[in-house]
mmCIF entry with sequence, helices, sheets and N, C-alpha, C, O atoms, coordinates in Angstrom:
data_MODEL
# 
_entry.id   MODEL 
# 
_entity.id                         1 
_entity.type                       polymer 
_entity.pdbx_number_of_molecules   1 
# 
_entity_poly.entity_id                      1 
_entity_poly.type                           'polypeptide(L)' 
_entity_poly.nstd_linkage                   no 
_entity_poly.nstd_monomer                   no 
_entity_poly.pdbx_seq_one_letter_code       MPDEATTLRLAEGVPLFQVLPVTLDQNERPLVLEEFKIPGDDLAIPYAVSG 
_entity_poly.pdbx_seq_one_letter_code_can   MPDEATTLRLAEGVPLFQVLPVTLDQNERPLVLEEFKIPGDDLAIPYAVSG 
_entity_poly.pdbx_strand_id                 A 
# 
loop_
_entity_poly_seq.entity_id 
_entity_poly_seq.num 
_entity_poly_seq.mon_id 
_entity_poly_seq.hetero 
1 1  MET n 
1 2  PRO n 
1 3  ASP n 
1 4  GLU n 
1 5  ALA n 
1 6  THR n 
1 7  THR n 
1 8  LEU n 
1 9  ARG n 
1 10 LEU n 
1 11 ALA n 
1 12 GLU n 
1 13 GLY n 
1 14 VAL n 
1 15 PRO n 
1 16 LEU n 
1 17 PHE n 
1 18 GLN n 
1 19 VAL n 
1 20 LEU n 
1 21 PRO n 
1 22 VAL n 
1 23 THR n 
1 24 LEU n 
1 25 ASP n 
1 26 GLN n 
1 27 ASN n 
1 28 GLU n 
1 29 ARG n 
1 30 PRO n 
1 31 LEU n 
1 32 VAL n 
1 33 LEU n 
1 34 GLU n 
1 35 GLU n 
1 36 PHE n 
1 37 LYS n 
1 38 ILE n 
1 39 PRO n 
1 40 GLY n 
1 41 ASP n 
1 42 ASP n 
1 43 LEU n 
1 44 ALA n 
1 45 ILE n 
1 46 PRO n 
1 47 TYR n 
1 48 ALA n 
1 49 VAL n 
1 50 SER n 
1 51 GLY n 
# 
_struct_asym.id          A 
_struct_asym.entity_id   1 
# 
_struct_conf.conf_type_id            HELX_P 
_struct_conf.id                      HELX_P1 
_struct_conf.pdbx_PDB_helix_id       AA1 
_struct_conf.beg_label_comp_id       GLU 
_struct_conf.beg_label_asym_id       A 
_struct_conf.beg_label_seq_id        4 
_struct_conf.pdbx_beg_PDB_ins_code   ? 
_struct_conf.end_label_comp_id       THR 
_struct_conf.end_label_asym_id       A 
_struct_conf.end_label_seq_id        7 
_struct_conf.pdbx_end_PDB_ins_code   ? 
_struct_conf.beg_auth_comp_id        GLU 
_struct_conf.beg_auth_asym_id        A 
_struct_conf.beg_auth_seq_id         4 
_struct_conf.end_auth_comp_id        THR 
_struct_conf.end_auth_asym_id        A 
_struct_conf.end_auth_seq_id         7 
_struct_conf.pdbx_PDB_helix_class    1 
_struct_conf.details                 ? 
_struct_conf.pdbx_PDB_helix_length   4 
# 
_struct_conf_type.id          HELX_P 
_struct_conf_type.criteria    ? 
_struct_conf_type.reference   ? 
# 
loop_
_struct_sheet.id 
_struct_sheet.type 
_struct_sheet.number_strands 
_struct_sheet.details 
AA1 ? 2 ? 
AA2 ? 2 ? 
# 
loop_
_struct_sheet_order.sheet_id 
_struct_sheet_order.range_id_1 
_struct_sheet_order.range_id_2 
_struct_sheet_order.offset 
_struct_sheet_order.sense 
AA1 1 2 ? anti-parallel 
AA2 1 2 ? anti-parallel 
# 
loop_
_struct_sheet_range.sheet_id 
_struct_sheet_range.id 
_struct_sheet_range.beg_label_comp_id 
_struct_sheet_range.beg_label_asym_id 
_struct_sheet_range.beg_label_seq_id 
_struct_sheet_range.pdbx_beg_PDB_ins_code 
_struct_sheet_range.end_label_comp_id 
_struct_sheet_range.end_label_asym_id 
_struct_sheet_range.end_label_seq_id 
_struct_sheet_range.pdbx_end_PDB_ins_code 
_struct_sheet_range.beg_auth_comp_id 
_struct_sheet_range.beg_auth_asym_id 
_struct_sheet_range.beg_auth_seq_id 
_struct_sheet_range.end_auth_comp_id 
_struct_sheet_range.end_auth_asym_id 
_struct_sheet_range.end_auth_seq_id 
AA1 1 LEU A 16 ? VAL A 19 ? LEU A 16 VAL A 19 
AA1 2 PHE A 36 ? PRO A 39 ? PHE A 36 PRO A 39 
AA2 1 VAL A 22 ? LEU A 24 ? VAL A 22 LEU A 24 
AA2 2 PRO A 30 ? LEU A 33 ? PRO A 30 LEU A 33 
# 
loop_
_atom_site.group_PDB 
_atom_site.id 
_atom_site.type_symbol 
_atom_site.label_atom_id 
_atom_site.label_alt_id 
_atom_site.label_comp_id 
_atom_site.label_asym_id 
_atom_site.label_entity_id 
_atom_site.label_seq_id 
_atom_site.pdbx_PDB_ins_code 
_atom_site.Cartn_x 
_atom_site.Cartn_y 
_atom_site.Cartn_z 
_atom_site.occupancy 
_atom_site.B_iso_or_equiv 
_atom_site.pdbx_formal_charge 
_atom_site.auth_seq_id 
_atom_site.auth_comp_id 
_atom_site.auth_asym_id 
_atom_site.auth_atom_id 
_atom_site.pdbx_PDB_model_num 
ATOM 1   N N  . MET A 1 1  ? 17.990  10.794  -5.148  1.00 0.00 ? 1  MET A N  1 
ATOM 2   C CA . MET A 1 1  ? 17.230  9.654   -4.654  1.00 0.00 ? 1  MET A CA 1 
ATOM 3   C C  . MET A 1 1  ? 16.560  8.963   -5.844  1.00 0.00 ? 1  MET A C  1 
ATOM 4   O O  . MET A 1 1  ? 15.866  9.617   -6.623  1.00 0.00 ? 1  MET A O  1 
ATOM 5   N N  . PRO A 1 2  ? 16.757  7.660   -5.992  1.00 0.00 ? 2  PRO A N  1 
ATOM 6   C CA . PRO A 1 2  ? 16.149  6.955   -7.130  1.00 0.00 ? 2  PRO A CA 1 
ATOM 7   C C  . PRO A 1 2  ? 14.633  6.893   -6.984  1.00 0.00 ? 2  PRO A C  1 
ATOM 8   O O  . PRO A 1 2  ? 14.099  6.944   -5.876  1.00 0.00 ? 2  PRO A O  1 
ATOM 9   N N  . ASP A 1 3  ? 13.955  6.784   -8.117  1.00 0.00 ? 3  ASP A N  1 
ATOM 10  C CA . ASP A 1 3  ? 12.505  6.707   -8.037  1.00 0.00 ? 3  ASP A CA 1 
ATOM 11  C C  . ASP A 1 3  ? 12.063  5.331   -7.542  1.00 0.00 ? 3  ASP A C  1 
ATOM 12  O O  . ASP A 1 3  ? 12.853  4.386   -7.529  1.00 0.00 ? 3  ASP A O  1 
ATOM 13  N N  . GLU A 1 4  ? 10.799  5.225   -7.135  1.00 0.00 ? 4  GLU A N  1 
ATOM 14  C CA . GLU A 1 4  ? 10.290  3.978   -6.543  1.00 0.00 ? 4  GLU A CA 1 
ATOM 15  C C  . GLU A 1 4  ? 10.342  2.811   -7.520  1.00 0.00 ? 4  GLU A C  1 
ATOM 16  O O  . GLU A 1 4  ? 10.669  1.694   -7.119  1.00 0.00 ? 4  GLU A O  1 
ATOM 17  N N  . ALA A 1 5  ? 10.030  3.040   -8.782  1.00 0.00 ? 5  ALA A N  1 
ATOM 18  C CA . ALA A 1 5  ? 10.046  1.958   -9.756  1.00 0.00 ? 5  ALA A CA 1 
ATOM 19  C C  . ALA A 1 5  ? 11.437  1.336   -9.851  1.00 0.00 ? 5  ALA A C  1 
ATOM 20  O O  . ALA A 1 5  ? 11.563  0.114   -9.934  1.00 0.00 ? 5  ALA A O  1 
ATOM 21  N N  . THR A 1 6  ? 12.466  2.155   -9.839  1.00 0.00 ? 6  THR A N  1 
ATOM 22  C CA . THR A 1 6  ? 13.838  1.644   -9.888  1.00 0.00 ? 6  THR A CA 1 
ATOM 23  C C  . THR A 1 6  ? 14.192  0.918   -8.597  1.00 0.00 ? 6  THR A C  1 
ATOM 24  O O  . THR A 1 6  ? 14.761  -0.173  -8.635  1.00 0.00 ? 6  THR A O  1 
ATOM 25  N N  . THR A 1 7  ? 13.861  1.510   -7.462  1.00 0.00 ? 7  THR A N  1 
ATOM 26  C CA . THR A 1 7  ? 14.179  0.913   -6.169  1.00 0.00 ? 7  THR A CA 1 
ATOM 27  C C  . THR A 1 7  ? 13.491  -0.438  -5.991  1.00 0.00 ? 7  THR A C  1 
ATOM 28  O O  . THR A 1 7  ? 14.088  -1.383  -5.476  1.00 0.00 ? 7  THR A O  1 
ATOM 29  N N  . LEU A 1 8  ? 12.234  -0.522  -6.421  1.00 0.00 ? 8  LEU A N  1 
ATOM 30  C CA . LEU A 1 8  ? 11.468  -1.762  -6.268  1.00 0.00 ? 8  LEU A CA 1 
ATOM 31  C C  . LEU A 1 8  ? 11.634  -2.712  -7.449  1.00 0.00 ? 8  LEU A C  1 
ATOM 32  O O  . LEU A 1 8  ? 11.030  -3.783  -7.484  1.00 0.00 ? 8  LEU A O  1 
ATOM 33  N N  . ARG A 1 9  ? 12.456  -2.310  -8.413  1.00 0.00 ? 9  ARG A N  1 
ATOM 34  C CA . ARG A 1 9  ? 12.736  -3.120  -9.610  1.00 0.00 ? 9  ARG A CA 1 
ATOM 35  C C  . ARG A 1 9  ? 11.454  -3.467  -10.369 1.00 0.00 ? 9  ARG A C  1 
ATOM 36  O O  . ARG A 1 9  ? 11.258  -4.612  -10.777 1.00 0.00 ? 9  ARG A O  1 
ATOM 37  N N  . LEU A 1 10 ? 10.588  -2.476  -10.554 1.00 0.00 ? 10 LEU A N  1 
ATOM 38  C CA . LEU A 1 10 ? 9.346   -2.679  -11.276 1.00 0.00 ? 10 LEU A CA 1 
ATOM 39  C C  . LEU A 1 10 ? 9.559   -2.479  -12.765 1.00 0.00 ? 10 LEU A C  1 
ATOM 40  O O  . LEU A 1 10 ? 10.250  -1.554  -13.192 1.00 0.00 ? 10 LEU A O  1 
ATOM 41  N N  . ALA A 1 11 ? 8.960   -3.355  -13.542 1.00 0.00 ? 11 ALA A N  1 
ATOM 42  C CA . ALA A 1 11 ? 8.992   -3.178  -14.990 1.00 0.00 ? 11 ALA A CA 1 
ATOM 43  C C  . ALA A 1 11 ? 8.107   -1.988  -15.351 1.00 0.00 ? 11 ALA A C  1 
ATOM 44  O O  . ALA A 1 11 ? 7.210   -1.618  -14.594 1.00 0.00 ? 11 ALA A O  1 
ATOM 45  N N  . GLU A 1 12 ? 8.366   -1.401  -16.498 1.00 0.00 ? 12 GLU A N  1 
ATOM 46  C CA . GLU A 1 12 ? 7.574   -0.259  -16.936 1.00 0.00 ? 12 GLU A CA 1 
ATOM 47  C C  . GLU A 1 12 ? 6.102   -0.655  -17.051 1.00 0.00 ? 12 GLU A C  1 
ATOM 48  O O  . GLU A 1 12 ? 5.775   -1.689  -17.633 1.00 0.00 ? 12 GLU A O  1 
ATOM 49  N N  . GLY A 1 13 ? 5.224   0.170   -16.497 1.00 0.00 ? 13 GLY A N  1 
ATOM 50  C CA . GLY A 1 13 ? 3.788   -0.065  -16.583 1.00 0.00 ? 13 GLY A CA 1 
ATOM 51  C C  . GLY A 1 13 ? 3.195   -0.877  -15.452 1.00 0.00 ? 13 GLY A C  1 
ATOM 52  O O  . GLY A 1 13 ? 1.975   -1.024  -15.379 1.00 0.00 ? 13 GLY A O  1 
ATOM 53  N N  . VAL A 1 14 ? 4.028   -1.412  -14.562 1.00 0.00 ? 14 VAL A N  1 
ATOM 54  C CA . VAL A 1 14 ? 3.512   -2.184  -13.427 1.00 0.00 ? 14 VAL A CA 1 
ATOM 55  C C  . VAL A 1 14 ? 2.962   -1.215  -12.387 1.00 0.00 ? 14 VAL A C  1 
ATOM 56  O O  . VAL A 1 14 ? 3.660   -0.294  -11.963 1.00 0.00 ? 14 VAL A O  1 
ATOM 57  N N  . PRO A 1 15 ? 1.692   -1.423  -11.971 1.00 0.00 ? 15 PRO A N  1 
ATOM 58  C CA . PRO A 1 15 ? 1.123   -0.517  -10.967 1.00 0.00 ? 15 PRO A CA 1 
ATOM 59  C C  . PRO A 1 15 ? 1.733   -0.746  -9.593  1.00 0.00 ? 15 PRO A C  1 
ATOM 60  O O  . PRO A 1 15 ? 2.235   -1.829  -9.291  1.00 0.00 ? 15 PRO A O  1 
ATOM 61  N N  . LEU A 1 16 ? 1.680   0.280   -8.777  1.00 0.00 ? 16 LEU A N  1 
ATOM 62  C CA . LEU A 1 16 ? 2.198   0.213   -7.411  1.00 0.00 ? 16 LEU A CA 1 
ATOM 63  C C  . LEU A 1 16 ? 1.026   0.376   -6.456  1.00 0.00 ? 16 LEU A C  1 
ATOM 64  O O  . LEU A 1 16 ? 0.289   1.360   -6.527  1.00 0.00 ? 16 LEU A O  1 
ATOM 65  N N  . PHE A 1 17 ? 0.856   -0.598  -5.558  1.00 0.00 ? 17 PHE A N  1 
ATOM 66  C CA . PHE A 1 17 ? -0.218  -0.568  -4.574  1.00 0.00 ? 17 PHE A CA 1 
ATOM 67  C C  . PHE A 1 17 ? 0.353   -0.043  -3.268  1.00 0.00 ? 17 PHE A C  1 
ATOM 68  O O  . PHE A 1 17 ? 1.326   -0.590  -2.749  1.00 0.00 ? 17 PHE A O  1 
ATOM 69  N N  . GLN A 1 18 ? -0.243  1.011   -2.735  1.00 0.00 ? 18 GLN A N  1 
ATOM 70  C CA . GLN A 1 18 ? 0.253   1.638   -1.513  1.00 0.00 ? 18 GLN A CA 1 
ATOM 71  C C  . GLN A 1 18 ? -0.762  1.417   -0.395  1.00 0.00 ? 18 GLN A C  1 
ATOM 72  O O  . GLN A 1 18 ? -1.950  1.695   -0.558  1.00 0.00 ? 18 GLN A O  1 
ATOM 73  N N  . VAL A 1 19 ? -0.280  0.911   0.742   1.00 0.00 ? 19 VAL A N  1 
ATOM 74  C CA . VAL A 1 19 ? -1.120  0.666   1.913   1.00 0.00 ? 19 VAL A CA 1 
ATOM 75  C C  . VAL A 1 19 ? -0.611  1.551   3.047   1.00 0.00 ? 19 VAL A C  1 
ATOM 76  O O  . VAL A 1 19 ? 0.585   1.572   3.339   1.00 0.00 ? 19 VAL A O  1 
ATOM 77  N N  . LEU A 1 20 ? -1.527  2.280   3.685   1.00 0.00 ? 20 LEU A N  1 
ATOM 78  C CA . LEU A 1 20 ? -1.167  3.182   4.783   1.00 0.00 ? 20 LEU A CA 1 
ATOM 79  C C  . LEU A 1 20 ? -2.021  2.859   6.022   1.00 0.00 ? 20 LEU A C  1 
ATOM 80  O O  . LEU A 1 20 ? -2.952  3.603   6.330   1.00 0.00 ? 20 LEU A O  1 
ATOM 81  N N  . PRO A 1 21 ? -1.721  1.768   6.733   1.00 0.00 ? 21 PRO A N  1 
ATOM 82  C CA . PRO A 1 21 ? -2.488  1.477   7.947   1.00 0.00 ? 21 PRO A CA 1 
ATOM 83  C C  . PRO A 1 21 ? -2.098  2.417   9.089   1.00 0.00 ? 21 PRO A C  1 
ATOM 84  O O  . PRO A 1 21 ? -0.933  2.782   9.245   1.00 0.00 ? 21 PRO A O  1 
ATOM 85  N N  . VAL A 1 22 ? -3.091  2.793   9.872   1.00 0.00 ? 22 VAL A N  1 
ATOM 86  C CA . VAL A 1 22 ? -2.871  3.671   11.024  1.00 0.00 ? 22 VAL A CA 1 
ATOM 87  C C  . VAL A 1 22 ? -3.297  2.922   12.283  1.00 0.00 ? 22 VAL A C  1 
ATOM 88  O O  . VAL A 1 22 ? -4.414  2.410   12.356  1.00 0.00 ? 22 VAL A O  1 
ATOM 89  N N  . THR A 1 23 ? -2.413  2.859   13.268  1.00 0.00 ? 23 THR A N  1 
ATOM 90  C CA . THR A 1 23 ? -2.741  2.277   14.560  1.00 0.00 ? 23 THR A CA 1 
ATOM 91  C C  . THR A 1 23 ? -3.180  3.392   15.493  1.00 0.00 ? 23 THR A C  1 
ATOM 92  O O  . THR A 1 23 ? -2.508  4.415   15.623  1.00 0.00 ? 23 THR A O  1 
ATOM 93  N N  . LEU A 1 24 ? -4.327  3.175   16.144  1.00 0.00 ? 24 LEU A N  1 
ATOM 94  C CA . LEU A 1 24 ? -4.882  4.182   17.049  1.00 0.00 ? 24 LEU A CA 1 
ATOM 95  C C  . LEU A 1 24 ? -4.744  3.732   18.495  1.00 0.00 ? 24 LEU A C  1 
ATOM 96  O O  . LEU A 1 24 ? -4.706  2.533   18.769  1.00 0.00 ? 24 LEU A O  1 
ATOM 97  N N  . ASP A 1 25 ? -4.667  4.687   19.429  1.00 0.00 ? 25 ASP A N  1 
ATOM 98  C CA . ASP A 1 25 ? -4.659  4.335   20.846  1.00 0.00 ? 25 ASP A CA 1 
ATOM 99  C C  . ASP A 1 25 ? -6.101  4.174   21.334  1.00 0.00 ? 25 ASP A C  1 
ATOM 100 O O  . ASP A 1 25 ? -7.039  4.273   20.543  1.00 0.00 ? 25 ASP A O  1 
ATOM 101 N N  . GLN A 1 26 ? -6.277  3.928   22.622  1.00 0.00 ? 26 GLN A N  1 
ATOM 102 C CA . GLN A 1 26 ? -7.613  3.680   23.164  1.00 0.00 ? 26 GLN A CA 1 
ATOM 103 C C  . GLN A 1 26 ? -8.539  4.888   23.028  1.00 0.00 ? 26 GLN A C  1 
ATOM 104 O O  . GLN A 1 26 ? -9.759  4.735   23.099  1.00 0.00 ? 26 GLN A O  1 
ATOM 105 N N  . ASN A 1 27 ? -7.988  6.072   22.836  1.00 0.00 ? 27 ASN A N  1 
ATOM 106 C CA . ASN A 1 27 ? -8.785  7.279   22.626  1.00 0.00 ? 27 ASN A CA 1 
ATOM 107 C C  . ASN A 1 27 ? -8.928  7.628   21.140  1.00 0.00 ? 27 ASN A C  1 
ATOM 108 O O  . ASN A 1 27 ? -9.372  8.718   20.777  1.00 0.00 ? 27 ASN A O  1 
ATOM 109 N N  . GLU A 1 28 ? -8.540  6.674   20.298  1.00 0.00 ? 28 GLU A N  1 
ATOM 110 C CA . GLU A 1 28 ? -8.624  6.811   18.837  1.00 0.00 ? 28 GLU A CA 1 
ATOM 111 C C  . GLU A 1 28 ? -7.754  7.932   18.277  1.00 0.00 ? 28 GLU A C  1 
ATOM 112 O O  . GLU A 1 28 ? -8.068  8.530   17.247  1.00 0.00 ? 28 GLU A O  1 
ATOM 113 N N  . ARG A 1 29 ? -6.654  8.202   18.979  1.00 0.00 ? 29 ARG A N  1 
ATOM 114 C CA . ARG A 1 29 ? -5.646  9.130   18.457  1.00 0.00 ? 29 ARG A CA 1 
ATOM 115 C C  . ARG A 1 29 ? -4.608  8.328   17.686  1.00 0.00 ? 29 ARG A C  1 
ATOM 116 O O  . ARG A 1 29 ? -4.262  7.220   18.095  1.00 0.00 ? 29 ARG A O  1 
ATOM 117 N N  . PRO A 1 30 ? -4.111  8.859   16.593  1.00 0.00 ? 30 PRO A N  1 
ATOM 118 C CA . PRO A 1 30 ? -3.105  8.127   15.815  1.00 0.00 ? 30 PRO A CA 1 
ATOM 119 C C  . PRO A 1 30 ? -1.831  7.903   16.616  1.00 0.00 ? 30 PRO A C  1 
ATOM 120 O O  . PRO A 1 30 ? -1.296  8.817   17.244  1.00 0.00 ? 30 PRO A O  1 
ATOM 121 N N  . LEU A 1 31 ? -1.364  6.669   16.575  1.00 0.00 ? 31 LEU A N  1 
ATOM 122 C CA . LEU A 1 31 ? -0.127  6.292   17.260  1.00 0.00 ? 31 LEU A CA 1 
ATOM 123 C C  . LEU A 1 31 ? 0.994   6.001   16.261  1.00 0.00 ? 31 LEU A C  1 
ATOM 124 O O  . LEU A 1 31 ? 2.117   6.486   16.400  1.00 0.00 ? 31 LEU A O  1 
ATOM 125 N N  . VAL A 1 32 ? 0.656   5.200   15.256  1.00 0.00 ? 32 VAL A N  1 
ATOM 126 C CA . VAL A 1 32 ? 1.665   4.753   14.290  1.00 0.00 ? 32 VAL A CA 1 
ATOM 127 C C  . VAL A 1 32 ? 1.061   4.785   12.893  1.00 0.00 ? 32 VAL A C  1 
ATOM 128 O O  . VAL A 1 32 ? -0.066  4.336   12.683  1.00 0.00 ? 32 VAL A O  1 
ATOM 129 N N  . LEU A 1 33 ? 1.810   5.314   11.951  1.00 0.00 ? 33 LEU A N  1 
ATOM 130 C CA . LEU A 1 33 ? 1.450   5.245   10.540  1.00 0.00 ? 33 LEU A CA 1 
ATOM 131 C C  . LEU A 1 33 ? 2.532   4.439   9.845   1.00 0.00 ? 33 LEU A C  1 
ATOM 132 O O  . LEU A 1 33 ? 3.713   4.778   9.915   1.00 0.00 ? 33 LEU A O  1 
ATOM 133 N N  . GLU A 1 34 ? 2.122   3.366   9.170   1.00 0.00 ? 34 GLU A N  1 
ATOM 134 C CA . GLU A 1 34 ? 3.068   2.539   8.423   1.00 0.00 ? 34 GLU A CA 1 
ATOM 135 C C  . GLU A 1 34 ? 2.794   2.731   6.940   1.00 0.00 ? 34 GLU A C  1 
ATOM 136 O O  . GLU A 1 34 ? 1.684   3.092   6.548   1.00 0.00 ? 34 GLU A O  1 
ATOM 137 N N  . GLU A 1 35 ? 3.793   2.491   6.130   1.00 0.00 ? 35 GLU A N  1 
ATOM 138 C CA . GLU A 1 35 ? 3.636   2.609   4.689   1.00 0.00 ? 35 GLU A CA 1 
ATOM 139 C C  . GLU A 1 35 ? 4.218   1.368   4.028   1.00 0.00 ? 35 GLU A C  1 
ATOM 140 O O  . GLU A 1 35 ? 5.384   1.028   4.223   1.00 0.00 ? 35 GLU A O  1 
ATOM 141 N N  . PHE A 1 36 ? 3.386   0.708   3.247   1.00 0.00 ? 36 PHE A N  1 
ATOM 142 C CA . PHE A 1 36 ? 3.809   -0.462  2.488   1.00 0.00 ? 36 PHE A CA 1 
ATOM 143 C C  . PHE A 1 36 ? 3.562   -0.174  1.016   1.00 0.00 ? 36 PHE A C  1 
ATOM 144 O O  . PHE A 1 36 ? 2.513   0.353   0.646   1.00 0.00 ? 36 PHE A O  1 
ATOM 145 N N  . LYS A 1 37 ? 4.518   -0.517  0.191   1.00 0.00 ? 37 LYS A N  1 
ATOM 146 C CA . LYS A 1 37 ? 4.359   -0.377  -1.258  1.00 0.00 ? 37 LYS A CA 1 
ATOM 147 C C  . LYS A 1 37 ? 4.626   -1.740  -1.878  1.00 0.00 ? 37 LYS A C  1 
ATOM 148 O O  . LYS A 1 37 ? 5.679   -2.343  -1.670  1.00 0.00 ? 37 LYS A O  1 
ATOM 149 N N  . ILE A 1 38 ? 3.643   -2.214  -2.647  1.00 0.00 ? 38 ILE A N  1 
ATOM 150 C CA . ILE A 1 38 ? 3.667   -3.571  -3.172  1.00 0.00 ? 38 ILE A CA 1 
ATOM 151 C C  . ILE A 1 38 ? 3.449   -3.514  -4.685  1.00 0.00 ? 38 ILE A C  1 
ATOM 152 O O  . ILE A 1 38 ? 2.545   -2.818  -5.148  1.00 0.00 ? 38 ILE A O  1 
ATOM 153 N N  . PRO A 1 39 ? 4.263   -4.234  -5.460  1.00 0.00 ? 39 PRO A N  1 
ATOM 154 C CA . PRO A 1 39 ? 4.006   -4.302  -6.898  1.00 0.00 ? 39 PRO A CA 1 
ATOM 155 C C  . PRO A 1 39 ? 2.612   -4.887  -7.136  1.00 0.00 ? 39 PRO A C  1 
ATOM 156 O O  . PRO A 1 39 ? 2.252   -5.898  -6.532  1.00 0.00 ? 39 PRO A O  1 
ATOM 157 N N  . GLY A 1 40 ? 1.835   -4.261  -8.006  1.00 0.00 ? 40 GLY A N  1 
ATOM 158 C CA . GLY A 1 40 ? 0.463   -4.676  -8.223  1.00 0.00 ? 40 GLY A CA 1 
ATOM 159 C C  . GLY A 1 40 ? 0.265   -5.610  -9.395  1.00 0.00 ? 40 GLY A C  1 
ATOM 160 O O  . GLY A 1 40 ? -0.875  -5.879  -9.773  1.00 0.00 ? 40 GLY A O  1 
ATOM 161 N N  . ASP A 1 41 ? 1.336   -6.116  -9.985  1.00 0.00 ? 41 ASP A N  1 
ATOM 162 C CA . ASP A 1 41 ? 1.183   -6.973  -11.157 1.00 0.00 ? 41 ASP A CA 1 
ATOM 163 C C  . ASP A 1 41 ? 0.781   -8.396  -10.813 1.00 0.00 ? 41 ASP A C  1 
ATOM 164 O O  . ASP A 1 41 ? 0.339   -9.128  -11.698 1.00 0.00 ? 41 ASP A O  1 
ATOM 165 N N  . ASP A 1 42 ? 0.917   -8.816  -9.566  1.00 0.00 ? 42 ASP A N  1 
ATOM 166 C CA . ASP A 1 42 ? 0.528   -10.177 -9.175  1.00 0.00 ? 42 ASP A CA 1 
ATOM 167 C C  . ASP A 1 42 ? -0.267  -10.084 -7.864  1.00 0.00 ? 42 ASP A C  1 
ATOM 168 O O  . ASP A 1 42 ? -0.003  -10.821 -6.914  1.00 0.00 ? 42 ASP A O  1 
ATOM 169 N N  . LEU A 1 43 ? -1.231  -9.178  -7.829  1.00 0.00 ? 43 LEU A N  1 
ATOM 170 C CA . LEU A 1 43 ? -1.955  -8.875  -6.593  1.00 0.00 ? 43 LEU A CA 1 
ATOM 171 C C  . LEU A 1 43 ? -3.444  -8.983  -6.864  1.00 0.00 ? 43 LEU A C  1 
ATOM 172 O O  . LEU A 1 43 ? -3.943  -8.452  -7.856  1.00 0.00 ? 43 LEU A O  1 
ATOM 173 N N  . ALA A 1 44 ? -4.147  -9.669  -5.984  1.00 0.00 ? 44 ALA A N  1 
ATOM 174 C CA . ALA A 1 44 ? -5.607  -9.757  -6.051  1.00 0.00 ? 44 ALA A CA 1 
ATOM 175 C C  . ALA A 1 44 ? -6.180  -9.232  -4.757  1.00 0.00 ? 44 ALA A C  1 
ATOM 176 O O  . ALA A 1 44 ? -5.749  -9.635  -3.677  1.00 0.00 ? 44 ALA A O  1 
ATOM 177 N N  . ILE A 1 45 ? -7.149  -8.335  -4.852  1.00 0.00 ? 45 ILE A N  1 
ATOM 178 C CA . ILE A 1 45 ? -7.770  -7.748  -3.663  1.00 0.00 ? 45 ILE A CA 1 
ATOM 179 C C  . ILE A 1 45 ? -9.268  -8.033  -3.725  1.00 0.00 ? 45 ILE A C  1 
ATOM 180 O O  . ILE A 1 45 ? -10.002 -7.333  -4.422  1.00 0.00 ? 45 ILE A O  1 
ATOM 181 N N  . PRO A 1 46 ? -9.725  -9.050  -3.005  1.00 0.00 ? 46 PRO A N  1 
ATOM 182 C CA . PRO A 1 46 ? -11.162 -9.353  -3.019  1.00 0.00 ? 46 PRO A CA 1 
ATOM 183 C C  . PRO A 1 46 ? -11.923 -8.404  -2.107  1.00 0.00 ? 46 PRO A C  1 
ATOM 184 O O  . PRO A 1 46 ? -11.411 -7.981  -1.071  1.00 0.00 ? 46 PRO A O  1 
ATOM 185 N N  . TYR A 1 47 ? -13.120 -8.079  -2.490  1.00 0.00 ? 47 TYR A N  1 
ATOM 186 C CA . TYR A 1 47 ? -13.991 -7.266  -1.641  1.00 0.00 ? 47 TYR A CA 1 
ATOM 187 C C  . TYR A 1 47 ? -15.437 -7.588  -1.993  1.00 0.00 ? 47 TYR A C  1 
ATOM 188 O O  . TYR A 1 47 ? -15.744 -7.984  -3.117  1.00 0.00 ? 47 TYR A O  1 
ATOM 189 N N  . ALA A 1 48 ? -16.317 -7.413  -1.015  1.00 0.00 ? 48 ALA A N  1 
ATOM 190 C CA . ALA A 1 48 ? -17.732 -7.703  -1.203  1.00 0.00 ? 48 ALA A CA 1 
ATOM 191 C C  . ALA A 1 48 ? -18.482 -6.429  -1.588  1.00 0.00 ? 48 ALA A C  1 
ATOM 192 O O  . ALA A 1 48 ? -18.197 -5.340  -1.090  1.00 0.00 ? 48 ALA A O  1 
ATOM 193 N N  . VAL A 1 49 ? -19.442 -6.599  -2.482  1.00 0.00 ? 49 VAL A N  1 
ATOM 194 C CA . VAL A 1 49 ? -20.295 -5.491  -2.873  1.00 0.00 ? 49 VAL A CA 1 
ATOM 195 C C  . VAL A 1 49 ? -21.722 -5.876  -2.514  1.00 0.00 ? 49 VAL A C  1 
ATOM 196 O O  . VAL A 1 49 ? -22.226 -6.913  -2.947  1.00 0.00 ? 49 VAL A O  1 
ATOM 197 N N  . SER A 1 50 ? -22.355 -5.048  -1.734  1.00 0.00 ? 50 SER A N  1 
ATOM 198 C CA . SER A 1 50 ? -23.757 -5.318  -1.381  1.00 0.00 ? 50 SER A CA 1 
ATOM 199 C C  . SER A 1 50 ? -24.644 -4.235  -1.965  1.00 0.00 ? 50 SER A C  1 
ATOM 200 O O  . SER A 1 50 ? -24.201 -3.121  -2.244  1.00 0.00 ? 50 SER A O  1 
ATOM 201 N N  . GLY A 1 51 ? -25.890 -4.585  -2.139  1.00 0.00 ? 51 GLY A N  1 
ATOM 202 C CA . GLY A 1 51 ? -26.743 -3.536  -2.673  1.00 0.00 ? 51 GLY A CA 1 
ATOM 203 C C  . GLY A 1 51 ? -28.002 -3.994  -3.178  1.00 0.00 ? 51 GLY A C  1 
ATOM 204 O O  . GLY A 1 51 ? -28.805 -3.192  -3.655  1.00 0.00 ? 51 GLY A O  1 
# 
């Protein structure tokens, strides 16, 4: 099985961003786990910092 960098055609040194969202049912039990892998070389993730 080829490695992820080869499969995703990532240049050497490009970070890989992994997202694992979980969908829950009405009782908050896990229903679905999805996996997304995105090249991180052109990715911006904004977040707020309070304090």
